[in-house]
C-alpha positions as CSV (number, residue, x, y, z in Angstrom):
1,M,4.4,21.5,-20.2
2,G,7.9,21.4,-21.7
3,R,10.4,18.7,-21.1
4,Q,12.8,21.0,-19.3
5,N,10.2,22.2,-16.8
6,F,9.1,18.6,-16.1
7,A,12.6,17.5,-15.6
8,S,13.4,20.3,-13.2
9,C,10.3,19.5,-11.1
10,L,10.8,15.7,-11.1
11,S,14.5,15.7,-10.4
12,W,14.2,16.1,-6.7
13,G,18.0,16.3,-6.2
14,L,18.2,19.6,-8.0
15,I,16.1,21.5,-5.5
16,P,18.4,23.6,-3.3
17,C,16.3,23.5,-0.2
18,I,16.4,19.7,0.1
19,G,19.2,18.7,2.3
20,L,17.6,16.3,4.8
21,T,17.6,12.6,4.3
22,Y,15.1,10.5,6.1
23,A,15.5,6.8,6.7
24,V,12.9,4.6,4.9
25,P,10.7,3.0,7.5
26,L,11.0,-0.8,7.8
27,S,7.5,-1.4,6.4
28,A,8.6,0.4,3.2
29,Q,11.8,-1.6,2.7
30,T,12.3,-4.6,0.6
31,S,14.8,-7.4,0.7
32,S,15.4,-7.3,-3.0
33,P,18.9,-6.2,-4.1
34,T,17.5,-3.1,-5.9
35,A,14.7,-1.5,-4.0
36,E,13.9,0.7,-7.1
37,S,13.3,-2.3,-9.4
38,W,9.6,-2.4,-8.6
39,A,9.2,1.1,-10.1
40,K,11.3,0.6,-13.2
41,D,8.3,0.8,-15.6
42,F,6.9,3.9,-13.9
43,L,10.2,5.7,-14.2
44,Q,10.7,4.6,-17.8
45,N,7.3,6.0,-18.7
46,L,7.9,9.2,-16.8
47,G,11.2,9.5,-18.7
48,K,9.2,10.2,-21.8
49,L,8.5,13.6,-20.3
50,G,11.8,14.3,-18.5
51,S,14.7,13.0,-16.6
52,T,14.1,10.9,-13.5
53,A,17.7,10.2,-12.8
54,N,17.9,12.2,-9.5
55,I,14.9,10.6,-7.8
56,N,16.3,8.9,-4.7
57,P,14.4,5.6,-4.0
58,Q,15.5,5.5,-0.4
59,R,14.6,9.0,0.6
60,I,11.4,10.2,2.1
61,A,9.7,12.9,0.1
62,N,9.0,16.3,1.7
63,R,6.3,19.0,1.2
64,T,8.4,21.0,-1.2
65,Q,8.7,17.9,-3.5
66,L,5.0,17.2,-3.1
67,A,4.2,20.8,-4.2
68,L,6.5,20.5,-7.2
69,A,5.0,17.1,-8.2
70,L,1.4,18.4,-7.9
71,N,2.3,21.4,-10.0
72,L,3.0,19.0,-12.9
73,L,-0.6,18.0,-12.9
74,L,-2.0,21.5,-13.3
75,P,-2.0,23.8,-16.4
76,A,0.9,26.1,-16.9
77,N,0.7,28.9,-14.3
78,S,0.3,32.4,-15.6
79,I,-0.7,33.9,-12.3
80,H,1.9,36.3,-10.9
81,T,3.1,35.4,-7.4
82,S,3.8,38.4,-5.2
83,P,6.1,38.3,-2.2
84,Q,3.3,38.6,0.3
85,D,1.6,35.5,-1.1
86,I,4.6,33.3,-0.3
87,P,4.4,31.4,3.0
88,R,6.7,33.0,5.6
89,D,9.0,30.0,6.0
90,V,9.6,29.7,2.2
91,A,12.4,31.8,0.7
92,A,11.2,34.0,-2.1
93,N,14.2,33.0,-4.3
94,L,13.5,29.3,-3.8
95,P,12.9,27.6,-7.2
96,A,9.9,25.9,-5.7
97,A,8.4,29.0,-4.2
98,E,5.9,29.6,-7.0
99,A,4.7,26.0,-7.0
100,I,4.3,26.0,-3.2
101,T,2.4,29.3,-3.3
102,R,0.1,28.0,-6.0
103,M,-0.7,24.9,-3.9
104,V,-1.5,27.0,-0.9
105,R,-3.6,29.6,-2.8
106,Q,-5.6,26.9,-4.4
107,K,-6.1,25.2,-1.0
108,I,-4.5,22.0,-2.2
109,L,-1.8,22.1,0.5
110,S,-2.1,24.0,3.8
111,A,0.1,26.6,5.4
112,P,-1.4,27.4,8.8
113,N,-0.4,30.8,10.0
114,G,1.8,31.2,7.0
115,Q,4.0,28.2,7.9
116,F,4.3,25.7,5.0
117,Q,7.0,23.5,6.6
118,P,8.8,22.8,3.3
119,D,11.1,20.2,4.7
120,R,8.5,18.2,6.6
121,P,8.1,14.6,5.5
122,V,5.0,13.7,3.5
123,T,2.7,10.8,4.4
124,K,1.0,8.6,1.9
125,G,-2.4,9.9,2.9
126,E,-1.3,13.5,2.5
127,A,-0.1,12.9,-1.0
128,L,-3.2,10.9,-2.0
129,L,-5.6,13.6,-0.7
130,A,-3.7,16.3,-2.5
131,I,-3.8,14.4,-5.8
132,A,-7.5,13.9,-5.3
133,K,-7.9,17.7,-4.9
134,V,-5.9,18.5,-8.0
135,L,-7.9,16.0,-10.1
136,S,-11.2,17.2,-8.5
137,L,-11.9,13.8,-7.1
138,D,-12.1,14.7,-3.5
139,N,-15.9,15.2,-3.6
140,Q,-16.8,12.3,-5.9
141,R,-19.6,10.4,-4.2
142,M,-20.3,6.7,-4.1
143,A,-22.9,4.8,-2.2
144,T,-20.8,2.9,0.3
145,P,-17.1,4.1,0.1
146,K,-16.1,2.7,3.5
147,T,-17.4,-0.8,2.6
148,Y,-15.7,-0.6,-0.8
149,L,-12.4,0.3,0.8
150,S,-12.7,-2.6,3.3
151,T,-12.8,-4.9,0.3
152,M,-9.7,-3.4,-1.2
153,F,-7.2,-2.7,1.6
154,A,-6.3,-4.8,4.7
155,D,-5.7,-1.7,6.7
156,A,-8.8,0.2,5.5
157,N,-9.8,0.8,9.1
158,T,-6.8,3.2,9.5
159,I,-8.2,5.6,6.8
160,P,-9.7,8.7,8.6
161,K,-13.4,9.2,8.1
162,E,-12.9,12.5,6.3
163,A,-10.6,10.9,3.8
164,V,-12.7,7.9,2.9
165,T,-14.6,9.5,-0.1
166,A,-11.4,10.7,-1.7
167,I,-9.4,7.5,-1.3
168,A,-12.4,5.5,-2.7
169,A,-12.5,7.8,-5.7
170,L,-8.8,7.4,-6.3
171,T,-9.0,3.6,-5.9
172,T,-11.8,3.1,-8.4
173,R,-9.8,5.0,-11.0
174,A,-6.6,2.9,-10.5
175,L,-4.7,5.9,-9.1
176,V,-3.4,4.1,-6.0
177,V,0.0,2.4,-6.0
178,N,1.1,0.4,-3.0
179,Y,4.6,-1.0,-2.4
180,P,5.7,-3.5,-1.2
181,K,2.3,-4.9,-0.2
182,T,-0.5,-4.0,-2.7
183,R,-3.2,-4.4,-0.1
184,Q,-1.5,-2.2,2.5
185,L,-2.4,1.5,1.9
186,R,-0.2,2.7,4.8
187,F,-2.1,6.0,5.0
188,H,-0.2,7.5,7.9
189,Q,3.3,6.3,6.9
190,P,5.9,8.5,5.2
191,I,6.2,8.1,1.4
192,T,9.4,7.8,-0.5
193,E,10.3,9.9,-3.5
194,L,9.9,6.8,-5.6
195,E,6.4,6.0,-4.3
196,L,5.4,9.7,-4.9
197,S,6.7,9.4,-8.4
198,A,4.5,6.3,-9.0
199,L,1.4,8.1,-7.8
200,I,2.1,11.1,-10.0
201,H,2.6,8.7,-12.9
202,Q,-0.9,7.3,-12.4
203,A,-2.3,10.8,-12.2
204,L,-0.7,11.7,-15.5
205,V,-2.1,8.5,-17.0
206,Y,-5.5,9.5,-15.7
207,Q,-5.1,12.9,-17.4
208,K,-4.1,11.0,-20.6
209,R,-0.7,12.6,-20.7
210,L,1.1,9.2,-20.4
211,P,0.1,5.7,-21.6
212,P,-0.9,3.2,-19.0
213,I,1.5,0.5,-17.8
214,G,0.9,-2.9,-16.1
215,S,2.3,-3.2,-12.6
216,P,1.3,-5.6,-9.7
217,Y,1.6,-2.6,-7.4
218,I,-1.2,-0.6,-9.0
219,V,-4.4,-1.4,-7.1
220,D,-6.8,-2.9,-9.6
221,P,-10.3,-1.6,-8.7
222,S,-11.9,-4.6,-10.4
223,R,-10.1,-7.1,-8.1
224,P,-11.3,-6.7,-4.5
225,M,-9.5,-8.9,-2.0
226,V,-12.9,-9.7,-0.4
227,S,-15.9,-10.2,-2.6
228,L,-19.2,-8.8,-1.4
229,N,-20.9,-11.5,-3.5
230,V,-19.6,-14.4,-1.5
231,P,-20.6,-15.5,2.1
232,Q,-18.5,-13.7,4.7
233,V,-16.7,-15.9,7.2
234,T,-17.3,-14.7,10.8
235,T,-15.6,-17.6,12.5
236,L,-12.9,-20.1,11.7
237,V,-12.6,-23.2,13.9
238,V,-9.3,-25.1,13.7
239,N,-9.3,-28.7,15.1
240,L,-5.7,-29.7,15.6
241,T,-6.4,-33.3,16.2
242,K,-8.5,-33.8,13.1
243,R,-6.3,-31.4,11.2
244,E,-9.4,-29.6,9.8
245,L,-10.4,-26.0,9.4
246,T,-14.2,-25.2,9.3
247,A,-15.5,-21.9,8.1
248,F,-18.7,-20.4,9.5
249,S,-20.9,-17.5,8.6
250,G,-22.8,-16.9,11.8
251,N,-24.1,-20.3,12.8
252,T,-24.0,-21.7,9.2
253,K,-21.2,-24.1,8.3
254,L,-19.8,-23.1,4.9
255,K,-16.9,-25.5,4.3
256,T,-14.3,-27.7,5.9
257,Y,-10.7,-27.7,4.7
258,R,-7.9,-30.2,5.2
259,I,-4.9,-28.5,6.8
260,A,-1.4,-29.1,8.2
261,V,-0.6,-27.9,11.7
262,G,2.3,-27.3,14.0
263,R,4.6,-30.2,14.8
264,A,5.8,-31.2,18.3
265,G,7.7,-28.3,19.9
266,W,6.2,-25.8,17.4
267,E,2.5,-26.3,18.2
268,T,-0.1,-24.0,16.7
269,P,-1.3,-21.6,19.5
270,V,-4.6,-22.8,21.0
271,G,-7.2,-20.2,22.0
272,V,-9.5,-17.6,20.5
273,H,-7.8,-15.1,18.2
274,R,-8.7,-12.7,15.4
275,V,-7.5,-12.2,11.9
276,Q,-4.8,-9.5,11.9
277,Q,-3.1,-9.7,8.6
278,L,-4.3,-10.3,5.0
279,I,-1.5,-10.4,2.4
280,E,-1.7,-11.5,-1.2
281,R,1.3,-13.2,-2.7
282,P,3.5,-12.8,0.4
283,A,7.2,-12.9,0.6
284,W,8.8,-15.2,3.2
285,K,11.8,-14.6,5.4
286,N,13.6,-17.6,6.9
287,P,13.4,-17.0,10.7
288,F,16.7,-18.9,11.2
289,T,18.9,-17.6,8.3
290,G,17.2,-14.4,7.4
291,D,17.1,-15.5,3.7
292,V,14.1,-14.2,1.8
293,I,12.0,-15.9,-0.9
294,G,10.1,-13.3,-2.9
295,S,6.4,-13.3,-3.7
296,G,5.4,-15.3,-6.6
297,D,8.4,-17.7,-6.3
298,P,7.2,-21.3,-6.8
299,D,9.4,-22.3,-3.9
300,N,7.8,-19.8,-1.5
301,P,6.6,-21.8,1.5
302,L,3.7,-19.4,2.1
303,G,2.2,-20.0,-1.2
304,E,-0.4,-17.6,-2.7
305,R,-1.9,-16.0,0.5
306,W,-1.2,-15.2,4.1
307,I,-3.9,-14.8,6.8
308,G,-2.1,-13.9,10.1
309,F,-4.0,-14.4,13.3
310,W,-1.5,-14.7,16.2
311,T,1.7,-12.9,17.2
312,N,3.9,-12.5,20.3
313,G,5.3,-9.3,18.8
314,K,8.1,-11.2,17.0
315,D,6.8,-14.5,15.6
316,W,3.6,-15.1,13.7
317,S,1.1,-17.9,13.1
318,G,-1.4,-17.8,10.3
319,F,-3.0,-19.7,7.5
320,H,-1.1,-19.9,4.2
321,G,-0.7,-21.8,1.1
322,T,2.2,-24.2,0.4
323,P,4.1,-25.6,-2.6
324,N,4.4,-28.9,-0.7
325,R,0.9,-30.4,-1.2
326,A,1.9,-33.7,0.4
327,S,2.4,-31.9,3.8
328,V,-1.3,-31.0,4.1
329,G,-3.0,-33.3,6.6
330,Q,0.2,-33.6,8.7
331,A,1.7,-32.0,11.8
332,V,4.8,-30.6,10.2
333,S,4.8,-26.8,10.4
334,H,6.5,-24.3,12.8
335,G,3.1,-23.3,14.2
336,C,1.3,-22.1,11.1
337,I,-1.6,-23.7,9.3
338,R,-0.8,-24.9,5.8
339,M,-3.5,-25.2,3.1
340,Y,-3.7,-26.1,-0.5
341,N,-3.1,-22.9,-2.6
342,E,-6.6,-23.1,-4.2
343,D,-8.2,-23.4,-0.7
344,I,-6.3,-20.5,0.8
345,V,-7.2,-18.3,-2.2
346,E,-10.9,-19.2,-1.7
347,L,-10.8,-18.6,2.0
348,F,-8.9,-15.3,1.6
349,A,-11.8,-13.9,-0.3
350,M,-14.2,-14.6,2.5
351,V,-12.4,-13.4,5.7
352,S,-11.7,-10.0,7.1
353,Q,-10.0,-8.5,10.2
354,Q,-13.3,-9.1,12.0
355,T,-13.1,-12.9,11.5
356,V,-12.6,-14.8,14.8
357,V,-10.2,-17.8,14.8
358,R,-10.8,-20.5,17.4
359,V,-8.1,-23.1,17.7
360,V,-8.9,-26.2,19.7
361,K,-7.0,-29.4,20.3
């Protein structure tokens, strides 16, 4: 494919039909000054094939853009498109009409009753499944895809049954890019133009049309967040008085950890809870000032991992690491449970969203 064709497809802003701007959902936003900085290497690599200057990092991609992006992954189209092939809601003179028609004819994208809905926002799942079809990965079988995905994504239970095989195939080939949280697939959430570009980049790498890059947002298939080779923790018992956390697999005690707990007025919530969040290298937002310390910062008070188990809809309590090792063993937190970084990393690999958390005084 020539440079000019690639550039015209990738430069979303040049497509005449695109006039709607969709706000980026909160879960896709970042507190960093430049939201596009995470994708700098993706864009630089894509730039070897064409201009990426008009990609809007804050805008949600629509189905027209998805069709154009997918068309980049297919061989040059020599099939004539007749007017009757074009979906009824797509103008025949639209520059994207041929790409849209091609996607529909090859059953990569749907157009029920001739309605393609070119301006409809695209979800992450829709984009991933379409890429899997283009790359012929949608029917690649593996023994236990659902179990595999549960070790890779904290929200694996939101992946529809019919999508499990395709998403597993994409993940094992390093074709999944998740931003801002690598372990959150966000299958049903709208995808930004920048996120779509990163997925297309990985598909082009898979096709050996671009060299691979390193990025912490590419899901590494060799690094599950939960190892199937280690005991799985079914219950965590927190003893606030002893400032100890004991992990159990069934009735078997696995290990006891020293912890820090909530101080007076900010007590750790007592009761029976369940793990709700699993985040690697979390960012931290000061609840009083709103200031943010990014993931990987040595001063980040959450350390290397976050395991959230309680929320009132606004505030959270959970297990996390800490840069302040001297605080472990004390009642000094705002309700969370601090652990040594090496301990939280070990524990993170053994828990899941089925793990029960029992907090006692």
